[in-house]
Each structure stands twice: as structure tokens, then as C-alpha cells.
Backbone as JSON Lines, residues from 0, in Angstrom:
{"i":0,"aa":"M","n":[46.37,10.35,-16.2],"ca":[45.11,9.63,-15.77],"c":[44.53,10.21,-14.37]}
{"i":1,"aa":"T","n":[43.3,10.55,-14.23],"ca":[42.68,11.08,-13.09],"c":[42.67,9.92,-11.95]}
{"i":2,"aa":"E","n":[43.26,10.33,-10.76],"ca":[43.07,9.37,-9.68],"c":[41.66,9.53,-9.06]}
{"i":3,"aa":"V","n":[41.17,8.29,-8.81],"ca":[39.88,8.14,-8.23],"c":[40.05,7.83,-6.7]}
{"i":4,"aa":"T","n":[39.22,8.77,-5.85],"ca":[39.12,8.46,-4.41],"c":[38.52,7.15,-4.18]}
{"i":5,"aa":"S","n":[38.99,6.28,-3.27],"ca":[38.37,5.13,-2.79],"c":[36.93,5.41,-2.43]}
{"i":6,"aa":"P","n":[36.13,4.48,-2.58],"ca":[34.66,4.67,-2.3],"c":[34.39,4.84,-0.8]}
{"i":7,"aa":"E","n":[33.43,5.83,-0.6],"ca":[32.84,5.99,0.84],"c":[31.67,5.3,0.8]}
{"i":8,"aa":"T","n":[31.08,5.24,2.08],"ca":[29.84,4.67,2.26],"c":[29.02,5.61,3.29]}
{"i":9,"aa":"L","n":[27.73,5.81,2.87],"ca":[26.95,6.75,3.83],"c":[25.58,5.93,3.92]}
{"i":10,"aa":"S","n":[24.9,6.36,5.12],"ca":[23.54,5.81,5.23],"c":[22.61,6.6,4.51]}
{"i":11,"aa":"Y","n":[21.55,6.01,3.81],"ca":[20.63,6.66,3.03],"c":[19.32,5.91,3.19]}
{"i":12,"aa":"G","n":[18.53,6.42,4.2],"ca":[17.36,5.71,4.54],"c":[17.81,4.48,5.15]}
{"i":13,"aa":"E","n":[17.33,3.34,4.74],"ca":[17.48,2.07,5.21],"c":[18.69,1.46,4.58]}
{"i":14,"aa":"L","n":[19.4,2.22,3.74],"ca":[20.39,1.45,2.87],"c":[21.73,2.17,3.03]}
{"i":15,"aa":"E","n":[22.81,1.36,2.77],"ca":[24.26,1.78,2.91],"c":[24.6,2.02,1.39]}
{"i":16,"aa":"I","n":[24.97,3.28,1.02],"ca":[25.3,3.65,-0.4],"c":[26.64,3.96,-0.49]}
{"i":17,"aa":"A","n":[27.42,3.24,-1.57],"ca":[28.89,3.53,-1.71],"c":[28.77,4.39,-2.88]}
{"i":18,"aa":"F","n":[29.8,5.4,-2.87],"ca":[29.95,6.43,-4.06],"c":[31.45,6.76,-3.98]}
{"i":19,"aa":"D","n":[31.85,7.42,-4.91],"ca":[33.18,8.16,-4.97],"c":[33.15,9.4,-5.72]}
{"i":20,"aa":"D","n":[34.29,9.99,-6.12],"ca":[34.45,11.4,-6.59],"c":[34.1,11.26,-8.01]}
{"i":21,"aa":"R","n":[33.56,10.33,-8.63],"ca":[33.28,10.12,-10.05],"c":[31.8,10.44,-10.18]}
{"i":22,"aa":"V","n":[31.1,10.63,-9.17],"ca":[29.66,10.62,-9.23],"c":[29.33,11.81,-7.97]}
{"i":23,"aa":"L","n":[28.06,12.27,-8.17],"ca":[27.67,13.22,-7.17],"c":[27.3,12.51,-5.88]}
{"i":24,"aa":"R","n":[27.95,13.11,-4.86],"ca":[27.69,12.63,-3.47],"c":[26.15,12.67,-3.11]}
{"i":25,"aa":"P","n":[25.51,11.4,-2.66],"ca":[24.17,11.42,-2.43],"c":[23.81,12.53,-1.29]}
{"i":26,"aa":"R","n":[22.81,13.25,-1.63],"ca":[22.25,14.31,-0.73],"c":[21.2,13.75,0.2]}
{"i":27,"aa":"P","n":[21.19,13.67,1.49],"ca":[20.21,13.04,2.4],"c":[18.78,13.52,1.88]}
{"i":28,"aa":"W","n":[18.73,14.88,1.61],"ca":[17.37,15.35,1.42],"c":[16.58,14.73,0.18]}
{"i":29,"aa":"T","n":[17.37,14.04,-0.65],"ca":[16.78,13.49,-1.85],"c":[15.99,12.08,-1.42]}
{"i":30,"aa":"A","n":[16.14,11.67,-0.25],"ca":[15.36,10.42,0.17],"c":[13.94,10.89,0.26]}
{"i":31,"aa":"A","n":[13.68,12.11,0.22],"ca":[12.19,12.53,0.11],"c":[11.65,12.12,-1.32]}
{"i":32,"aa":"Q","n":[12.44,12.19,-2.33],"ca":[12.13,11.71,-3.66],"c":[11.78,10.25,-3.72]}
{"i":33,"aa":"S","n":[12.71,9.48,-3.02],"ca":[12.44,7.96,-2.86],"c":[11.26,7.65,-2.09]}
{"i":34,"aa":"R","n":[11.05,8.3,-1.08],"ca":[9.61,8.09,-0.24],"c":[8.47,8.36,-0.93]}
{"i":35,"aa":"W","n":[8.63,9.58,-1.75],"ca":[7.23,9.77,-2.58],"c":[7.23,8.78,-3.62]}
{"i":36,"aa":"A","n":[8.32,8.41,-4.19],"ca":[8.08,7.38,-5.41],"c":[7.52,6.16,-4.78]}
{"i":37,"aa":"A","n":[8.04,5.72,-3.54],"ca":[7.5,4.59,-3.02],"c":[6.04,4.57,-2.6]}
{"i":38,"aa":"D","n":[5.58,5.71,-2.2],"ca":[4.14,5.88,-2.02],"c":[3.34,5.9,-3.32]}
{"i":39,"aa":"V","n":[3.93,6.53,-4.37],"ca":[3.31,6.39,-5.67],"c":[3.1,4.99,-6.14]}
{"i":40,"aa":"A","n":[4.25,4.26,-6.0],"ca":[4.32,2.79,-6.57],"c":[3.16,1.84,-5.88]}
{"i":41,"aa":"R","n":[2.84,2.24,-4.72],"ca":[1.81,1.25,-4.04],"c":[0.57,1.16,-4.84]}
{"i":42,"aa":"T","n":[0.23,2.21,-5.41],"ca":[-1.04,2.22,-6.27],"c":[-0.92,2.37,-7.71]}
{"i":43,"aa":"A","n":[0.45,2.27,-8.17],"ca":[0.65,2.59,-9.65],"c":[0.42,1.23,-10.55]}
{"i":44,"aa":"P","n":[0.32,1.39,-11.81],"ca":[0.1,0.08,-12.58],"c":[1.33,-0.78,-12.41]}
{"i":45,"aa":"D","n":[1.22,-2.1,-12.73],"ca":[2.28,-2.98,-12.7],"c":[3.58,-2.51,-13.59]}
{"i":46,"aa":"G","n":[4.6,-3.02,-13.15],"ca":[5.88,-2.76,-14.02],"c":[6.97,-2.11,-13.27]}
{"i":47,"aa":"P","n":[8.12,-2.01,-13.86],"ca":[9.26,-1.64,-13.09],"c":[9.44,-0.05,-12.97]}
{"i":48,"aa":"V","n":[10.08,0.24,-11.87],"ca":[10.47,1.74,-11.67],"c":[11.58,2.06,-12.58]}
{"i":49,"aa":"L","n":[11.58,3.27,-13.26],"ca":[12.64,3.73,-14.01],"c":[13.39,4.97,-13.25]}
{"i":50,"aa":"E","n":[14.85,4.84,-13.08],"ca":[15.53,5.86,-12.62],"c":[16.4,6.5,-13.62]}
{"i":51,"aa":"L","n":[16.12,7.74,-13.93],"ca":[16.98,8.39,-14.98],"c":[18.04,9.24,-14.23]}
{"i":52,"aa":"C","n":[19.33,9.34,-14.87],"ca":[20.36,10.03,-14.31],"c":[20.65,9.51,-12.99]}
{"i":53,"aa":"S","n":[20.9,8.35,-12.87],"ca":[20.79,7.53,-11.58],"c":[21.93,7.83,-10.62]}
{"i":54,"aa":"G","n":[23.19,8.25,-11.07],"ca":[24.2,8.41,-10.19],"c":[24.46,7.02,-9.59]}
{"i":55,"aa":"A","n":[24.75,7.15,-8.14],"ca":[24.92,5.79,-7.36],"c":[23.8,4.9,-7.17]}
{"i":56,"aa":"G","n":[22.6,5.37,-7.75],"ca":[21.46,4.45,-7.76],"c":[20.63,4.69,-6.5]}
{"i":57,"aa":"H","n":[21.0,5.59,-5.6],"ca":[20.42,5.57,-4.19],"c":[18.91,5.89,-4.32]}
{"i":58,"aa":"I","n":[18.57,6.92,-5.09],"ca":[17.15,7.41,-5.01],"c":[16.24,6.19,-5.47]}
{"i":59,"aa":"G","n":[16.44,5.48,-6.52],"ca":[15.72,4.52,-7.1],"c":[15.69,3.27,-6.15]}
{"i":60,"aa":"L","n":[16.87,2.98,-5.63],"ca":[17.06,1.63,-4.85],"c":[16.27,1.9,-3.42]}
{"i":61,"aa":"L","n":[16.3,3.01,-3.01],"ca":[15.5,3.28,-1.72],"c":[13.98,3.26,-2.05]}
{"i":62,"aa":"A","n":[13.63,3.72,-3.31],"ca":[12.33,3.66,-3.64],"c":[11.7,2.41,-3.71]}
{"i":63,"aa":"V","n":[12.48,1.35,-4.23],"ca":[11.89,-0.01,-4.45],"c":[12.28,-1.11,-3.46]}
{"i":64,"aa":"H","n":[13.04,-0.74,-2.62],"ca":[13.81,-1.82,-1.88],"c":[12.68,-2.68,-0.95]}
{"i":65,"aa":"A","n":[11.58,-1.94,-0.61],"ca":[10.57,-2.64,0.32],"c":[9.42,-2.96,-0.57]}
{"i":66,"aa":"S","n":[9.36,-2.81,-1.71],"ca":[8.15,-3.09,-2.54],"c":[8.17,-4.3,-3.31]}
{"i":67,"aa":"G","n":[9.37,-4.89,-3.73],"ca":[9.45,-6.01,-4.63],"c":[9.48,-5.55,-5.99]}
{"i":68,"aa":"R","n":[9.31,-4.27,-6.44],"ca":[9.31,-3.95,-7.78],"c":[10.76,-4.01,-8.31]}
{"i":69,"aa":"R","n":[10.78,-4.22,-9.8],"ca":[12.1,-4.11,-10.32],"c":[12.49,-2.71,-10.62]}
{"i":70,"aa":"L","n":[13.77,-2.53,-10.8],"ca":[14.18,-1.26,-11.05],"c":[15.18,-1.15,-12.33]}
{"i":71,"aa":"V","n":[15.05,-0.18,-13.17],"ca":[15.89,0.06,-14.42],"c":[16.59,1.4,-14.05]}
{"i":72,"aa":"C","n":[17.91,1.5,-13.95],"ca":[18.63,2.52,-13.75],"c":[19.49,3.01,-14.98]}
{"i":73,"aa":"V","n":[19.41,4.37,-15.31],"ca":[19.86,4.68,-16.68],"c":[20.96,5.79,-16.25]}
{"i":74,"aa":"D","n":[22.05,5.81,-16.72],"ca":[23.23,6.81,-16.62],"c":[24.24,6.78,-17.65]}
{"i":75,"aa":"A","n":[24.59,8.02,-18.17],"ca":[25.67,8.06,-19.27],"c":[27.08,7.83,-18.85]}
{"i":76,"aa":"N","n":[27.2,7.99,-17.37],"ca":[28.49,7.77,-16.65],"c":[28.82,6.35,-16.25]}
{"i":77,"aa":"P","n":[29.81,5.8,-16.99],"ca":[30.15,4.37,-16.6],"c":[30.26,4.15,-15.04]}
{"i":78,"aa":"A","n":[30.95,5.19,-14.38],"ca":[31.08,4.95,-12.94],"c":[29.79,4.91,-12.14]}
{"i":79,"aa":"A","n":[28.65,5.68,-12.68],"ca":[27.52,5.6,-12.04],"c":[26.81,4.18,-12.18]}
{"i":80,"aa":"V","n":[26.93,3.54,-13.32],"ca":[26.38,2.29,-13.62],"c":[27.11,1.21,-12.71]}
{"i":81,"aa":"E","n":[28.4,1.29,-12.56],"ca":[29.28,0.44,-11.78],"c":[28.81,0.59,-10.33]}
{"i":82,"aa":"L","n":[28.71,1.74,-9.59],"ca":[28.27,1.95,-8.43],"c":[26.8,1.51,-8.13]}
{"i":83,"aa":"T","n":[26.07,1.75,-9.0],"ca":[24.64,1.35,-8.82],"c":[24.45,-0.1,-8.74]}
{"i":84,"aa":"A","n":[25.37,-0.85,-9.61],"ca":[25.26,-2.23,-9.51],"c":[25.8,-2.8,-8.26]}
{"i":85,"aa":"R","n":[26.86,-2.18,-7.68],"ca":[27.61,-2.59,-6.46],"c":[26.45,-2.29,-5.35]}
{"i":86,"aa":"N","n":[25.74,-1.14,-5.34],"ca":[24.82,-0.8,-4.2],"c":[23.59,-1.76,-4.37]}
{"i":87,"aa":"A","n":[23.21,-2.0,-5.42],"ca":[22.11,-3.12,-5.58],"c":[22.43,-4.4,-5.01]}
{"i":88,"aa":"A","n":[23.82,-4.94,-5.18],"ca":[24.07,-6.1,-4.72],"c":[24.16,-6.06,-3.22]}
{"i":89,"aa":"A","n":[24.75,-4.9,-2.66],"ca":[24.94,-4.82,-1.39],"c":[23.66,-4.81,-0.48]}
{"i":90,"aa":"A","n":[22.52,-4.37,-1.25],"ca":[21.25,-4.2,-0.67],"c":[20.37,-5.53,-0.83]}
{"i":91,"aa":"G","n":[21.09,-6.59,-1.37],"ca":[20.38,-7.74,-1.8],"c":[19.34,-7.63,-2.81]}
{"i":92,"aa":"M","n":[19.53,-6.73,-3.78],"ca":[18.52,-6.47,-4.97],"c":[19.22,-6.72,-6.34]}
{"i":93,"aa":"A","n":[20.26,-7.38,-6.34],"ca":[20.87,-7.48,-7.68],"c":[20.08,-8.22,-8.52]}
{"i":94,"aa":"D","n":[19.09,-9.13,-8.15],"ca":[18.44,-9.8,-9.13],"c":[17.17,-9.09,-9.63]}
{"i":95,"aa":"R","n":[16.91,-7.89,-9.09],"ca":[15.78,-7.01,-9.6],"c":[16.15,-5.54,-10.04]}
{"i":96,"aa":"V","n":[17.4,-5.4,-10.25],"ca":[17.86,-4.02,-10.63],"c":[18.69,-4.23,-11.85]}
{"i":97,"aa":"E","n":[18.39,-3.54,-12.96],"ca":[18.97,-3.51,-14.22],"c":[19.61,-2.26,-14.41]}
{"i":98,"aa":"T","n":[20.97,-2.23,-14.85],"ca":[21.63,-0.94,-15.14],"c":[21.92,-0.81,-16.6]}
{"i":99,"aa":"R","n":[21.58,0.42,-17.12],"ca":[21.93,0.58,-18.57],"c":[22.88,1.97,-18.73]}
{"i":100,"aa":"E","n":[23.86,1.81,-19.29],"ca":[24.87,2.93,-19.61],"c":[24.57,3.61,-20.91]}
{"i":101,"aa":"G","n":[24.51,4.91,-20.85],"ca":[24.36,5.45,-22.16],"c":[23.35,6.76,-22.13]}
{"i":102,"aa":"W","n":[23.22,7.32,-23.18],"ca":[22.22,8.45,-23.24],"c":[20.76,7.91,-23.2]}
{"i":103,"aa":"I","n":[19.94,8.55,-22.58],"ca":[18.55,8.25,-22.39],"c":[17.9,7.67,-23.67]}
{"i":104,"aa":"R","n":[18.06,8.61,-24.6],"ca":[17.43,8.31,-25.87],"c":[17.79,7.14,-26.57]}
{"i":105,"aa":"E","n":[19.12,6.58,-26.16],"ca":[19.69,5.46,-26.86],"c":[19.5,4.18,-26.06]}
{"i":106,"aa":"V","n":[19.29,4.2,-24.87],"ca":[19.13,2.99,-24.19],"c":[17.59,2.56,-23.69]}
{"i":107,"aa":"L","n":[16.77,3.32,-23.98],"ca":[15.32,3.1,-23.72],"c":[14.84,2.54,-25.03]}
{"i":108,"aa":"R","n":[14.03,1.53,-24.92],"ca":[13.67,0.75,-26.07],"c":[12.41,1.32,-26.71]}
{"i":109,"aa":"P","n":[12.13,1.19,-27.96],"ca":[10.93,1.67,-28.46],"c":[9.69,0.8,-27.85]}
{"i":110,"aa":"G","n":[8.61,1.52,-27.44],"ca":[7.43,0.9,-27.0],"c":[7.53,0.53,-25.49]}
{"i":111,"aa":"E","n":[8.75,0.59,-24.75],"ca":[9.04,0.34,-23.47],"c":[8.35,1.42,-22.51]}
{"i":112,"aa":"T","n":[7.54,0.98,-21.6],"ca":[6.9,2.03,-20.69],"c":[7.03,1.63,-19.2]}
{"i":113,"aa":"F","n":[6.97,2.54,-18.33],"ca":[7.34,2.56,-17.07],"c":[6.21,3.11,-16.25]}
{"i":114,"aa":"P","n":[5.56,2.59,-15.12],"ca":[4.53,3.1,-14.44],"c":[5.02,4.23,-13.47]}
{"i":115,"aa":"V","n":[6.27,4.35,-13.06],"ca":[6.81,5.11,-12.14],"c":[8.25,5.52,-12.63]}
{"i":116,"aa":"V","n":[8.47,6.84,-12.64],"ca":[9.87,7.31,-13.12],"c":[10.44,8.43,-12.07]}
{"i":117,"aa":"V","n":[11.64,8.15,-11.63],"ca":[12.37,9.13,-10.74],"c":[13.43,9.69,-11.64]}
{"i":118,"aa":"A","n":[13.67,10.88,-11.6],"ca":[14.8,11.6,-12.47],"c":[15.48,12.75,-11.56]}
{"i":119,"aa":"D","n":[16.91,12.7,-11.6],"ca":[17.47,13.7,-10.99],"c":[18.69,14.18,-11.93]}
{"i":120,"aa":"P","n":[18.11,14.91,-12.96],"ca":[19.14,15.41,-14.05],"c":[19.88,16.48,-13.6]}
{"i":121,"aa":"P","n":[20.99,16.76,-14.18],"ca":[21.79,17.97,-13.92],"c":[20.93,19.21,-14.23]}
{"i":122,"aa":"W","n":[20.79,20.17,-13.24],"ca":[20.1,21.28,-13.44],"c":[20.79,22.71,-13.29]}
{"i":123,"aa":"V","n":[21.91,22.57,-12.8],"ca":[22.77,23.99,-12.49],"c":[23.09,24.42,-13.96]}
{"i":124,"aa":"P","n":[22.75,25.69,-14.23],"ca":[23.29,26.47,-15.32],"c":[24.68,26.49,-15.55]}
{"i":125,"aa":"A","n":[25.21,26.21,-16.83],"ca":[26.84,26.06,-16.92],"c":[27.5,27.19,-16.33]}
{"i":126,"aa":"A","n":[27.08,28.42,-16.22],"ca":[27.79,29.52,-15.7],"c":[27.85,29.47,-14.2]}
{"i":127,"aa":"D","n":[27.07,28.62,-13.6],"ca":[27.05,28.6,-12.09],"c":[27.8,27.4,-11.6]}
{"i":128,"aa":"T","n":[28.3,26.55,-12.46],"ca":[28.87,25.27,-11.85],"c":[30.06,25.48,-11.08]}
{"i":129,"aa":"G","n":[30.77,26.61,-11.29],"ca":[32.03,26.86,-10.49],"c":[31.56,26.92,-9.0]}
{"i":130,"aa":"R","n":[30.38,27.13,-8.66],"ca":[30.01,27.4,-7.23],"c":[30.16,26.08,-6.58]}
{"i":131,"aa":"F","n":[30.27,24.84,-7.3],"ca":[30.23,23.58,-6.5],"c":[31.39,22.8,-7.14]}
{"i":132,"aa":"P","n":[32.57,23.11,-6.63],"ca":[33.9,22.55,-7.18],"c":[34.06,21.18,-6.87]}
{"i":133,"aa":"E","n":[33.48,20.61,-5.81],"ca":[33.53,19.34,-5.35],"c":[32.57,18.36,-6.15]}
{"i":134,"aa":"D","n":[31.8,18.82,-6.92],"ca":[30.77,17.97,-7.75],"c":[31.28,17.68,-9.11]}
{"i":135,"aa":"P","n":[31.15,16.42,-9.48],"ca":[31.52,16.17,-10.93],"c":[30.88,17.08,-11.96]}
{"i":136,"aa":"L","n":[31.46,17.76,-12.97],"ca":[30.76,18.49,-13.96],"c":[29.6,17.79,-14.71]}
{"i":137,"aa":"L","n":[29.91,16.49,-14.85],"ca":[28.85,15.7,-15.63],"c":[27.59,15.62,-14.85]}
{"i":138,"aa":"A","n":[27.57,15.62,-13.64],"ca":[26.59,15.24,-12.72],"c":[25.81,16.54,-12.5]}
{"i":139,"aa":"I","n":[26.33,17.7,-12.82],"ca":[25.66,18.97,-12.39],"c":[25.44,19.99,-13.56]}
{"i":140,"aa":"D","n":[26.14,19.93,-14.61],"ca":[25.96,20.87,-15.64],"c":[24.74,20.67,-16.63]}
{"i":141,"aa":"G","n":[23.86,21.48,-16.38],"ca":[22.55,21.49,-17.22],"c":[22.59,22.3,-18.37]}
{"i":142,"aa":"G","n":[23.73,22.89,-18.82],"ca":[23.74,23.6,-20.15],"c":[23.5,25.14,-19.72]}
{"i":143,"aa":"E","n":[23.2,25.86,-20.87],"ca":[23.09,27.33,-20.54],"c":[21.94,27.74,-19.63]}
{"i":144,"aa":"D","n":[20.83,27.1,-19.66],"ca":[19.73,27.52,-18.82],"c":[19.49,26.59,-17.62]}
{"i":145,"aa":"G","n":[20.28,25.41,-17.68],"ca":[20.24,24.42,-16.61],"c":[19.27,23.36,-16.96]}
{"i":146,"aa":"L","n":[18.54,23.47,-18.26],"ca":[17.46,22.5,-18.59],"c":[17.81,21.56,-19.68]}
{"i":147,"aa":"V","n":[19.06,21.49,-20.3],"ca":[19.31,20.87,-21.51],"c":[19.03,19.27,-21.23]}
{"i":148,"aa":"V","n":[19.62,18.83,-20.07],"ca":[19.27,17.35,-19.83],"c":[17.79,17.18,-19.34]}
{"i":149,"aa":"V","n":[17.39,18.08,-18.66],"ca":[15.86,17.98,-18.33],"c":[15.02,17.89,-19.51]}
{"i":150,"aa":"R","n":[15.35,18.41,-20.62],"ca":[14.47,18.3,-21.86],"c":[14.7,16.96,-22.34]}
{"i":151,"aa":"E","n":[15.97,16.32,-22.25],"ca":[15.95,14.92,-22.62],"c":[15.04,14.04,-21.79]}
{"i":152,"aa":"V","n":[15.02,14.44,-20.6],"ca":[14.11,13.56,-19.51],"c":[12.69,13.8,-20.02]}
{"i":153,"aa":"L","n":[12.29,14.89,-20.36],"ca":[10.88,15.2,-20.66],"c":[10.49,14.5,-22.04]}
{"i":154,"aa":"D","n":[11.58,14.46,-22.91],"ca":[11.25,13.69,-24.17],"c":[10.99,12.17,-23.86]}
{"i":155,"aa":"A","n":[11.82,11.64,-22.94],"ca":[11.77,10.32,-22.51],"c":[10.5,10.04,-21.81]}
{"i":156,"aa":"L","n":[9.87,10.88,-21.15],"ca":[8.69,10.82,-20.29],"c":[7.56,10.87,-21.44]}
{"i":157,"aa":"R","n":[7.59,11.55,-22.47],"ca":[6.53,11.62,-23.48],"c":[6.36,10.21,-24.01]}
{"i":158,"aa":"R","n":[7.52,9.57,-24.21],"ca":[7.53,8.36,-24.93],"c":[7.38,7.14,-23.96]}
{"i":159,"aa":"H","n":[7.88,7.11,-22.79],"ca":[7.9,6.1,-22.05],"c":[7.26,5.96,-20.66]}
{"i":160,"aa":"L","n":[6.47,7.1,-20.39],"ca":[5.79,7.02,-19.14],"c":[4.5,6.46,-19.46]}
{"i":161,"aa":"A","n":[4.08,5.25,-18.68],"ca":[2.92,4.59,-19.08],"c":[1.65,5.31,-18.8]}
{"i":162,"aa":"P","n":[0.53,4.85,-19.49],"ca":[-0.85,5.47,-18.92],"c":[-1.11,5.2,-17.57]}
{"i":163,"aa":"G","n":[-1.56,6.16,-16.82],"ca":[-1.85,6.07,-15.34],"c":[-0.42,6.14,-14.58]}
{"i":164,"aa":"G","n":[0.59,6.59,-15.18],"ca":[1.99,6.59,-14.67],"c":[2.31,7.85,-14.11]}
{"i":165,"aa":"T","n":[3.28,7.95,-13.21],"ca":[3.71,9.07,-12.49],"c":[5.38,9.19,-12.55]}
{"i":166,"aa":"A","n":[5.7,10.68,-12.8],"ca":[7.22,10.78,-12.83],"c":[7.35,11.85,-11.68]}
{"i":167,"aa":"L","n":[8.45,11.76,-11.0],"ca":[8.94,12.69,-9.96],"c":[10.22,13.17,-10.44]}
{"i":168,"aa":"L","n":[10.25,14.45,-10.77],"ca":[11.43,15.16,-11.41],"c":[11.99,16.11,-10.34]}
{"i":169,"aa":"Q","n":[13.33,16.08,-10.14],"ca":[14.14,16.98,-9.44],"c":[14.61,18.07,-10.15]}
{"i":170,"aa":"L","n":[14.34,19.26,-9.69],"ca":[14.83,20.48,-10.31],"c":[15.38,21.32,-9.36]}
{"i":171,"aa":"G","n":[16.0,22.59,-9.66],"ca":[16.58,23.43,-8.88],"c":[15.73,24.49,-8.22]}
{"i":172,"aa":"T","n":[14.86,25.0,-9.18],"ca":[13.95,26.05,-8.75],"c":[12.56,26.1,-9.08]}
{"i":173,"aa":"T","n":[11.83,26.8,-8.42],"ca":[10.37,26.9,-8.91],"c":[10.31,27.46,-10.25]}
{"i":174,"aa":"A","n":[11.2,28.29,-10.65],"ca":[11.21,28.81,-12.04],"c":[11.38,27.79,-13.08]}
{"i":175,"aa":"Q","n":[12.28,26.85,-12.77],"ca":[12.6,25.73,-13.66],"c":[11.3,24.79,-13.78]}
{"i":176,"aa":"A","n":[10.65,24.71,-12.62],"ca":[9.39,23.95,-12.64],"c":[8.38,24.47,-13.52]}
{"i":177,"aa":"D","n":[8.24,25.85,-13.45],"ca":[7.42,26.6,-14.25],"c":[7.75,26.43,-15.84]}
{"i":178,"aa":"A","n":[8.93,26.39,-16.19],"ca":[9.39,26.3,-17.45],"c":[9.15,24.84,-18.02]}
{"i":179,"aa":"V","n":[9.11,23.89,-17.08],"ca":[8.86,22.4,-17.51],"c":[7.38,22.35,-17.76]}
{"i":180,"aa":"A","n":[6.53,22.98,-16.92],"ca":[5.14,23.02,-17.18],"c":[4.73,23.69,-18.51]}
{"i":181,"aa":"T","n":[5.5,24.61,-18.84],"ca":[5.2,25.3,-20.11],"c":[5.63,24.46,-21.21]}
{"i":182,"aa":"A","n":[6.78,23.71,-21.17],"ca":[7.22,22.85,-22.04],"c":[6.31,21.73,-22.34]}
{"i":183,"aa":"L","n":[5.55,21.37,-21.36],"ca":[4.75,19.97,-21.52],"c":[3.33,20.34,-22.06]}
{"i":184,"aa":"Q","n":[2.9,21.64,-22.31],"ca":[1.69,21.91,-22.71],"c":[1.32,21.18,-23.9]}
{"i":185,"aa":"G","n":[0.31,20.4,-23.91],"ca":[-0.17,19.67,-25.18],"c":[0.59,18.32,-25.23]}
{"i":186,"aa":"S","n":[1.29,17.99,-24.26],"ca":[2.11,16.65,-24.43],"c":[1.36,15.54,-23.96]}
{"i":187,"aa":"G","n":[0.27,15.59,-23.21],"ca":[-0.31,14.52,-22.48],"c":[0.12,14.34,-21.14]}
{"i":188,"aa":"L","n":[1.15,14.94,-20.71],"ca":[1.65,14.92,-19.45],"c":[1.1,16.07,-18.6]}
{"i":189,"aa":"V","n":[0.76,15.86,-17.28],"ca":[0.11,16.82,-16.53],"c":[0.83,17.19,-15.33]}
{"i":190,"aa":"P","n":[1.54,18.47,-15.17],"ca":[2.14,18.86,-13.95],"c":[1.28,18.85,-12.73]}
{"i":191,"aa":"G","n":[1.72,18.31,-11.73],"ca":[0.94,18.25,-10.56],"c":[1.7,18.84,-9.34]}
{"i":192,"aa":"E","n":[1.7,18.22,-8.26],"ca":[2.14,18.78,-6.92],"c":[3.74,19.21,-7.11]}
{"i":193,"aa":"L","n":[3.94,20.4,-6.57],"ca":[5.44,20.78,-6.47],"c":[5.74,20.83,-4.95]}
{"i":194,"aa":"R","n":[6.78,20.15,-4.56],"ca":[7.31,20.26,-3.18],"c":[8.72,20.99,-3.17]}
{"i":195,"aa":"E","n":[8.76,21.89,-2.29],"ca":[10.06,22.73,-2.22],"c":[10.81,22.32,-1.03]}
{"i":196,"aa":"Y","n":[12.04,22.35,-1.18],"ca":[13.1,21.97,-0.2],"c":[14.23,22.95,0.05]}
{"i":197,"aa":"G","n":[13.84,24.27,0.22],"ca":[14.66,25.36,0.32],"c":[15.66,25.53,-0.67]}
{"i":198,"aa":"D","n":[16.82,25.66,-0.18],"ca":[17.93,25.83,-1.03],"c":[18.38,24.53,-1.82]}
{"i":199,"aa":"H","n":[17.91,23.35,-1.45],"ca":[18.27,22.23,-1.94],"c":[17.77,21.97,-3.32]}
{"i":200,"aa":"G","n":[16.38,22.31,-3.54],"ca":[15.91,22.08,-4.8],"c":[14.27,21.85,-4.72]}
{"i":201,"aa":"V","n":[13.64,21.41,-5.76],"ca":[12.29,21.17,-5.78],"c":[12.1,19.69,-6.4]}
{"i":202,"aa":"L","n":[10.81,19.26,-6.08],"ca":[10.33,18.0,-6.72],"c":[9.06,18.31,-7.37]}
{"i":203,"aa":"L","n":[9.02,17.84,-8.76],"ca":[7.71,18.14,-9.44],"c":[7.17,16.85,-9.89]}
{"i":204,"aa":"R","n":[5.9,16.64,-9.64],"ca":[5.16,15.39,-10.12],"c":[4.5,15.79,-11.4]}
{"i":205,"aa":"L","n":[4.55,14.71,-12.31],"ca":[4.07,14.79,-13.47],"c":[3.29,13.43,-13.74]}
{"i":206,"aa":"D","n":[2.11,13.61,-14.37],"ca":[1.01,12.39,-14.38],"c":[0.76,12.19,-15.94]}
{"i":207,"aa":"R","n":[0.68,11.02,-16.3],"ca":[-0.05,10.69,-17.56],"c":[-1.48,10.16,-17.29]}
{"i":208,"aa":"P","n":[-2.49,10.74,-17.69],"ca":[-3.8,10.04,-17.23],"c":[-3.97,8.74,-17.95]}
{"i":209,"aa":"A","n":[-4.7,7.87,-17.22],"ca":[-4.85,6.51,-17.74],"c":[-5.74,6.65,-19.11]}
């Protein structure tokens, strides 16, 4: 049986986030994704924010904590769901945060739509995961080209991003962002602003016209 390290806590924006070695350690730079999502949510249609590949839930929790919006967090890792619920309770948001454990395509309901989506899927190519020995493989392994889980996210956005809605997708490189833009041609989703964060990664905005 694998021994689990006792949870640590770190400051993430205005929140205190608990995590352990079963999930990816929250990266401070990803608060930029939370802030961007919070800005988008101010003028987005009504409805809950959806966080895909939520890990400890920090990105989504910070995005909604000051807005009053509900949050739905999805992750296939039971530990991520457990920690997200714990962090929501610690932030006083347990009553407006729903966690769902399982694969994205299995836990999102037919016809369910969301006006704002944030996603931090694994995007490291499988051959490169050895460069990050401290990170859980489930949280970083994006398959041969790094985009296997990203494609699952894109499929979910095609079906579940509301008209007039916006998704903010975290990726590793501008080349991956270009690949996403190509994959979405004719899908009704429109790639928009790309924000680069050096070696950390990139954030890509995707919109569905109203």
C-alpha cells in the first residue's frame, strides 16, 4: 500500500489550499487562470462555473469565491475530489461547490451547460514525464503528444459550453495551443486570446458565440 504524505497547506490568492502527494502541488502562477475566469464570470451568462481536471480545486475555488457563483469540479482521481471538498469547506463554500468523481464524458449530464469553464488537463507528453518525478503521473501524463486528455476536454466543451460562454484552457506550449485551434475548426468554438507564462505554460481562451 502506498504511503500518503500528510496534507500540506499553502496560500493561493486569498485562499488556503490543502493538498498532498496524491495530487499536483498547486502552482502559484495558475492563480492567473482563476483571476481571468473571475473577470469573465462578471459578464458571463448565469450558471455555475465548471472546473475540469480540478486537482485540489484551487483554480476554480479562487475563481468563484468572491462572486457567489456555484462551482462544479470534475476529476477522475478520488483524492482530488476529497481535497476539493475539504478546501471548499475551509473556504466557507461547501454549500455552493459540487464535486464529481470520474471521467469527464461520464459525469457531465446530457444537455448540461456551463457559461464559464476552466480546465487544467495533463499536457506533458508521456516520454517527458520523467522530468517531473515529484508530480503524480495521473496529473501530468497527457499521452504520446500531450493532448490525449486535452481532446477529452475539447469534446466536453463542444457539448457543454453554453452559448455566450467562455472556456480558459491551460496548456504547455504555444504549439499545443495551435493544435487545439486546428482541432476546433468548424466546431462552433472560437479560439481567442493566448496568454503566455514563460516556462510554466499558456492559457488559451475559447468562446462559443451567443
